[in-house]
C-alpha positions in Angstrom: 56.4 -66.7 21.5 59.1 -65.1 19.3 62.5 -63.9 20.4 61.4 -60.2 20.3 58.7 -60.9 22.8 61.0 -62.9 25.1 63.6 -60.0 25.0 60.9 -57.5 25.8 59.8 -59.5 28.9 63.4 -60.0 30.0 64.4 -56.4 29.7 61.2 -55.0 31.2 60.6 -57.5 34.0 62.0 -55.2 36.7 59.6 -52.5 35.7 56.6 -54.9 35.7 57.5 -55.9 39.3 58.0 -52.3 40.3 54.6 -51.4 38.9 53.0 -54.0 41.1 54.7 -52.6 44.2 53.7 -49.0 43.5 50.4 -47.8 44.7 48.5 -47.1 41.5 49.0 -46.9 37.8 49.7 -43.2 37.8 52.7 -43.7 40.1 53.9 -46.5 38.0 53.7 -44.4 34.9 55.6 -41.6 36.5 58.3 -43.9 37.7 58.6 -45.5 34.2 59.3 -42.1 32.7 62.2 -41.3 35.0 65.8 -41.2 34.0 66.4 -44.5 35.8 64.3 -46.5 33.3 65.7 -48.5 30.4 64.1 -47.7 27.0 63.4 -50.5 24.6 62.3 -49.3 21.2 63.2 -52.3 19.0 63.5 -50.1 16.0 60.2 -48.2 16.1 60.4 -46.1 19.3 59.5 -42.4 19.2 62.9 -40.6 19.3 61.5 -37.1 19.5 63.0 -36.6 22.9 66.4 -36.5 21.2 65.5 -33.5 19.1 64.1 -31.8 22.2 67.3 -32.6 24.3 70.0 -30.0 24.8 72.7 -30.9 22.1 75.4 -30.6 24.8 73.9 -33.6 26.6 74.2 -35.9 23.6 77.7 -37.2 24.3 77.2 -40.2 22.0 74.9 -38.6 19.4 71.8 -40.7 19.2 73.8 -43.5 20.9 73.3 -41.4 24.1 71.2 -42.8 26.9 69.7 -40.8 29.8 69.8 -43.7 32.2 71.7 -42.5 35.3 70.9 -45.3 37.7 73.6 -47.6 39.1 74.5 -49.1 35.7 75.0 -46.0 33.4 77.7 -47.7 31.3 75.8 -51.0 30.6 72.9 -49.8 28.4 72.1 -50.5 24.8 71.1 -47.4 22.7 67.5 -46.7 22.2 65.7 -47.9 19.1 67.9 -50.7 18.1 66.4 -53.2 15.6 65.3 -56.2 17.6 67.9 -58.4 15.8 70.7 -56.2 17.1 69.0 -56.1 20.5 69.1 -60.0 20.5 72.8 -60.0 19.7 73.4 -57.4 22.3 71.8 -59.6 24.9 73.8 -62.6 23.9 77.0 -60.6 24.0 76.0 -59.2 27.4 75.7 -62.8 28.7 79.2 -63.6 27.5 80.5 -60.4 29.1 78.8 -60.9 32.4 79.2 -64.6 33.0 82.4 -66.3 34.2 84.2 -69.0 32.3 85.1 -72.3 34.1 88.0 -74.6 33.5 87.9 -77.0 30.6 86.9 -80.6 31.1 88.7 -82.0 28.0 85.7 -81.8 25.8 84.6 -79.4 23.1 81.1 -78.1 22.6 80.5 -80.4 19.6 81.4 -83.4 21.8 78.7 -82.7 24.3 75.1 -83.3 23.4 72.4 -81.0 24.7 74.9 -78.4 25.8 72.1 -75.8 26.4 72.7 -72.1 26.6 76.2 -70.7 26.0 79.1 -72.9 26.6 81.8 -71.1 28.7 84.5 -73.6 29.3 88.2 -73.1 28.9 89.3 -70.8 31.7 93.1 -70.7 32.0 95.1 -72.7 32.7 96.8 -69.5 33.6 94.7 -66.4 34.0 94.1 -63.1 35.8 90.3 -63.0 35.7 87.5 -65.5 35.1 85.2 -63.2 33.2 85.1 -59.8 31.5 82.9 -58.3 34.3 85.5 -59.2 37.0 87.6 -56.4 35.5 84.8 -54.2 34.0 82.3 -54.1 36.8 79.0 -52.9 35.4 80.9 -52.3 32.1 83.1 -49.6 33.8 86.2 -49.9 35.9 86.9 -52.5 38.5 84.5 -52.6 41.5 87.2 -52.6 44.2 90.4 -50.8 43.6 93.7 -52.3 44.6 94.8 -52.0 48.2 98.3 -53.0 49.4 98.5 -56.6 50.3 95.2 -57.5 48.6 94.7 -59.7 45.5 94.9 -57.9 42.2 91.4 -57.9 40.6 90.8 -55.9 37.5 94.5 -55.2 37.4 97.7 -57.1 36.5 101.4 -56.5 36.1 103.2 -56.4 32.8 106.8 -57.6 32.8 109.4 -56.7 30.2 113.2 -56.6 29.7 115.2 -55.0 26.9 115.7 -57.3 23.9 119.0 -55.8 22.9 117.5 -54.3 19.7 115.8 -51.2 21.2 112.6 -53.1 22.0 111.4 -55.3 24.8 110.6 -58.9 25.4 109.1 -60.9 28.4 111.6 -62.0 31.1 112.9 -65.5 30.6 110.4 -68.1 31.9 107.4 -65.7 32.1 104.7 -64.2 29.9 104.6 -60.4 29.3 101.6 -60.4 31.5 102.1 -61.9 34.9 99.4 -64.5 35.5 98.7 -64.5 39.2 95.9 -67.1 39.1 95.6 -70.6 37.7 93.3 -73.6 37.6 93.8 -76.5 40.1 97.1 -78.3 39.6 98.8 -75.5 37.7 101.1 -73.0 39.6 100.4 -69.3 39.0 103.4 -67.4 37.7 103.6 -65.2 40.7 101.8 -62.6 42.8 102.0 -58.9 42.2 102.1 -56.3 44.9 102.0 -52.5 44.9 103.5 -50.5 47.8 102.2 -46.9 47.7 104.6 -44.1 48.5 103.1 -40.7 49.4 104.7 -37.7 47.6 103.8 -34.3 49.1 103.2 -31.2 46.9 101.8 -27.7 47.1 99.9 -25.4 44.8 101.1 -21.8 44.2 98.3 -20.6 46.5 99.6 -22.6 49.4 97.1 -25.5 49.3 98.9 -28.8 49.9 98.3 -32.2 48.3 99.8 -35.7 48.1 100.3 -38.1 45.2 100.7 -41.8 45.3 103.8 -43.3 43.6 103.5 -47.0 43.1 106.4 -49.4 43.9 106.0 -52.9 42.5 107.0 -56.2 43.9 106.5 -59.8 42.6 106.5 -62.7 45.1 105.9 -66.4 44.8 107.7 -66.6 41.5 107.2 -70.0 39.9 110.0 -70.0 37.3 113.0 -68.3 38.9 113.9 -64.7 39.8 113.2 -61.8 37.6 116.2 -60.0 36.0 117.3 -56.8 37.7 116.4 -54.7 34.6 112.8 -55.9 34.5 110.3 -53.2 33.8 107.2 -53.7 35.8 104.0 -51.8 34.9 100.5 -52.1 36.3 97.5 -52.1 33.9 93.9 -51.6 35.1 90.7 -52.0 33.1 89.2 -48.9 31.5 85.4 -48.5 31.0 83.8 -50.2 27.9 81.0 -47.8 26.9 81.1 -45.9 23.6 83.7 -48.3 22.0 81.7 -48.6 18.7 81.7 -44.9 18.2 85.4 -44.6 18.8 85.9 -47.5 16.3 83.8 -45.6 13.8 86.0 -42.5 13.8 87.9 -42.4 10.4 91.6 -42.8 10.5 91.9 -39.6 8.5 90.2 -37.7 11.4 92.7 -39.0 13.9 95.6 -38.3 11.6 94.1 -34.8 11.2 94.3 -34.3 14.9 98.0 -35.2 14.8 98.6 -32.7 12.0 96.8 -29.9 13.9 99.1 -30.5 16.8 102.2 -29.9 14.8 104.0 -26.7 16.0 101.7 -26.5 19.0 102.7 -23.7 21.4 102.7 -26.1 24.3 104.7 -28.7 22.3 101.7 -31.1 22.2 102.5 -33.7 19.5 100.1 -36.6 19.4 100.9 -39.6 17.2 99.2 -42.7 16.1 100.3 -46.2 17.2 100.6 -48.4 14.1 100.5 -52.2 14.6 99.8 -55.5 13.0 96.1 -56.5 13.3 96.2 -60.0 14.8 93.0 -60.9 12.8 93.9 -59.7 9.3 97.7 -59.5 9.5 97.5 -56.0 8.0 99.3 -52.9 9.4 96.7 -50.7 10.8 96.2 -47.8 13.2 95.6 -48.7 16.9 93.0 -46.9 18.9 92.0 -49.2 21.9 93.8 -50.2 25.1 95.8 -47.9 27.3 98.6 -47.5 24.7 96.4 -47.7 21.6 97.8 -51.2 20.9 94.6 -52.8 19.7 93.1 -51.9 16.3 89.5 -52.9 16.8 87.0 -54.1 19.4 87.1 -57.6 17.9 90.8 -57.8 18.4 90.5 -56.2 21.9 87.9 -58.7 23.0 89.9 -61.7 21.7 93.1 -60.4 23.2 91.6 -59.8 26.6 89.9 -63.2 26.5 93.2 -64.8 25.7 95.7 -62.8 27.9 93.4 -62.2 30.9 91.3 -65.4 31.0 93.3 -67.9 29.0 90.4 -68.4 26.6 91.2 -69.2 23.0 89.3 -67.8 20.0 89.4 -67.7 16.2 92.2 -65.1 16.6 94.2 -66.8 19.3 93.7 -70.5 18.7 96.5 -72.1 20.8 96.8 -72.1 24.6 99.5 -69.8 25.9 101.5 -72.2 27.9 105.3 -71.7 27.7 107.4 -74.8 26.8 108.6 -75.3 30.4 105.2 -74.9 31.9 104.4 -78.6 31.9 101.4 -78.5 34.3 99.8 -75.8 32.1 100.3 -77.8 28.9 98.9 -81.0 30.6 95.7 -79.3 31.9 92.4 -80.2 30.4 91.2 -77.8 27.7 87.9 -76.4 26.7 88.4 -76.5 23.0 90.9 -77.2 20.2 92.6 -74.9 17.6 89.9 -76.0 15.2 87.1 -75.4 17.7 88.4 -72.7 20.1 86.9 -72.1 23.5 85.3 -68.8 22.5 83.5 -69.7 19.3 83.3 -67.5 16.2 79.7 -66.7 17.1 80.5 -65.8 20.7 83.3 -63.5 19.6 81.0 -61.8 17.1 78.3 -61.4 19.7 80.8 -60.0 22.2 82.2 -57.6 19.6 78.8 -56.3 18.7 77.9 -55.9 22.3 80.9 -53.7 22.9 80.2 -51.8 19.7 76.7 -51.0 20.8 77.3 -50.0 24.4 75.7 -46.6 24.7 77.2 -43.4 26.2 75.6 -41.7 29.2 74.3 -38.2 28.7 76.1 -35.2 30.1 74.5 -33.6 33.1 74.2 -30.3 35.0 74.6 -28.4 31.8 73.5 -25.0 33.3 75.2 -25.2 36.6 77.2 -22.0 36.8 80.2 -23.8 38.4 80.1 -26.4 35.5 79.9 -23.7 32.9 82.9 -21.8 34.4 84.8 -25.1 34.8 84.3 -25.8 31.1 85.8 -22.4 30.3 88.8 -23.1 32.5 89.2 -26.6 30.9 89.5 -24.9 27.5 91.6 -22.0 28.8 94.1 -24.5 30.3 94.2 -26.1 26.8 93.2 -29.6 28.2 91.0 -29.9 25.1 94.0 -30.0 22.8 94.3 -33.7 23.6 90.9 -34.3 25.1 89.1 -33.2 22.0 85.5 -32.5 22.8 83.7 -32.9 19.5 84.3 -35.5 16.8 82.3 -36.8 13.9 82.4 -40.5 13.1 83.1 -41.7 9.6 80.7 -43.3 7.1 82.1 -46.8 6.7 81.5 -48.7 9.9 79.6 -52.0 9.3 76.9 -51.0 11.8 75.1 -48.1 10.1 73.9 -46.7 13.4 77.5 -45.7 14.3 78.1 -43.7 11.1 78.1 -39.9 10.9 77.4 -39.4 14.5 78.5 -36.1 16.2 79.9 -37.2 19.5 81.8 -35.6 22.5 84.3 -38.2 23.7 87.0 -35.8 24.9 89.9 -37.7 23.3 92.0 -37.7 20.2 92.9 -41.4 20.6 96.5 -40.5 19.9 99.7 -41.3 21.9 101.2 -38.5 24.0 104.4 -38.4 26.1 103.2 -38.0 29.7 106.6 -37.6 31.3 108.9 -39.8 33.3 106.5 -40.0 36.3 104.1 -42.2 34.2 106.8 -44.2 32.4 106.0 -47.8 31.8 107.2 -49.9 29.0 107.3 -49.6 25.1 104.3 -51.1 23.3 104.3 -51.2 19.5 105.4 -47.8 18.4 104.4 -46.3 21.8 107.4 -45.4 23.9 107.6 -46.1 27.6 106.2 -42.6 28.4 103.5 -42.4 25.8 99.9 -43.2 26.5 96.7 -42.9 24.6 94.4 -40.0 25.5 91.6 -41.7 27.4 88.0 -40.7 26.6 86.4 -38.6 29.4 82.7 -39.1 28.5 80.9 -40.7 31.4 83.8 -40.2 33.8 81.6 -38.2 36.3 79.5 -41.4 36.8 82.4 -43.5 37.9 81.7 -43.4 41.6 78.0 -44.1 41.0 78.8 -47.2 38.9 82.0 -48.4 40.4 82.0 -47.1 43.9 85.3 -45.2 43.6 87.2 -42.6 41.6 90.6 -44.2 41.2 92.0 -43.2 37.8 95.0 -43.6 35.5 96.5 -46.8 34.1 97.5 -48.2 37.5 94.8 -46.6 39.8 97.3 -44.3 41.5 95.2 -41.2 41.2 92.6 -41.0 44.0 90.3 -38.6 42.2 90.3 -36.0 39.4 92.8 -33.6 40.9 95.5 -36.3 41.5 94.9 -37.5 37.9 95.6 -34.0 36.6 98.6 -33.5 38.8 100.3 -36.7 37.4 100.2 -35.1 33.9 103.6 -34.0 32.6 105.6 -34.1 29.4 103.3 -32.8 26.6 100.7 -32.0 29.3 103.0 -30.0 31.6 101.8 -26.6 30.4 98.2 -27.5 30.8 98.9 -28.9 34.3 100.7 -25.7 35.3 97.7 -23.6 34.2 95.5 -25.8 36.4 97.9 -25.4 39.3 97.9 -21.7 38.9 94.2 -21.4 39.2 92.7 -20.5 42.6 91.3 -23.2 44.8 87.8 -22.2 43.8 88.6 -22.3 40.1 90.2 -25.8 40.4 87.0 -27.0 42.1 85.0 -25.6 39.2 87.1 -27.4 36.6 86.6 -30.6 38.5 82.9 -29.9 38.7 82.9 -29.7 34.9 84.6 -33.1 34.7 82.0 -34.5 37.0 79.3 -33.4 34.6 80.7 -35.4 31.7 
């Protein structure tokens, strides 16, 4: 049996079982055709339903999927060649499975390893696998509650370096590692105390926002300086990354040029940085401050910083000189044979590049249609750009020349002092990358909550909008000046994305 046949069985097994449980083939066929079913074309599927679909629904071009079950962000696009489907499956396995601590051996030292080796967790870490932070390829499953452990979120620590930039506090990493393998002390435990801030719309409706106040306890290497900047970072959803990667630099720079002399003083800018893989100066587009240039760099960086897993990009363990227990811990690889192999990093990268985008829904709902008009009238779409075309140079041809609706310009924008964190590359403390909005209306279905923004402070769409300031202040004011019914319509539109 070849790999194509095995993959078809693996992907379709749930539906074979369902067919047995349903009373009759007609019912089985009807269920198979629903929007809850995966579609596996392996390069030769009839794609005519795309041409018949409403173009507004195709958020990811022909990388759109109509699966709206409980895993809308975890789907491969229809009609992939079976070779790519095989790589997607391998990358999915790396993404979903946890790493375990090293045992002092490398993969080549162990005979009959079998399957995919996942050794090398830590010694210091925040999560043991990608899916711990990106539940079902979306946001974290359980948002942070005061006093609980931070899962899918961590604290960044920084102090001024005296040169206008920042550096980690003495004795600590820039990312506080709150977990460690046996025998190694974690760096500390982060806590958020929420402070309720009351507010009122012009029409009299009241609201409250949550302001985070950070504390770090159980510090392993001495107290933090008084001027330490503490910022929480939570995991964004992973779908559609390949399409964002395929947008030409010139398109993003064009958005910045269009925003010059904007009447609301919107002025997006790119974040330039050094690619850790090539050493070249490039434009960033991933992570919350656009401080990662590619999905390969993003995957390697998250593996290293969040899980302590080395790779062909980050080959050496991250133990600081004084962290003796960390340095003495057993490894899962060497600089020559890192814990995440070149093949695993490639599979994981391609998996992230090929994660499909869920289709937009409720296109003809009158409230949605009116909400979309209000979204544009409020000029939210200046930064959350609705329609973009990808470039023609991405290594994966399927990602080229796609007309997509990501609702982002991938640029940095000053969001005001209320969301101030720390500088990152050329991003100032108050500047954040415009997050894509595609699929955001399925967050609760996938991740069981609607906590948004970089530190989960917003408990829903409305609170997320009300935290906008700086370049977004005028758009927020227009939202606040709407009637209660109109605000609900705008939110209904966001729920359709």
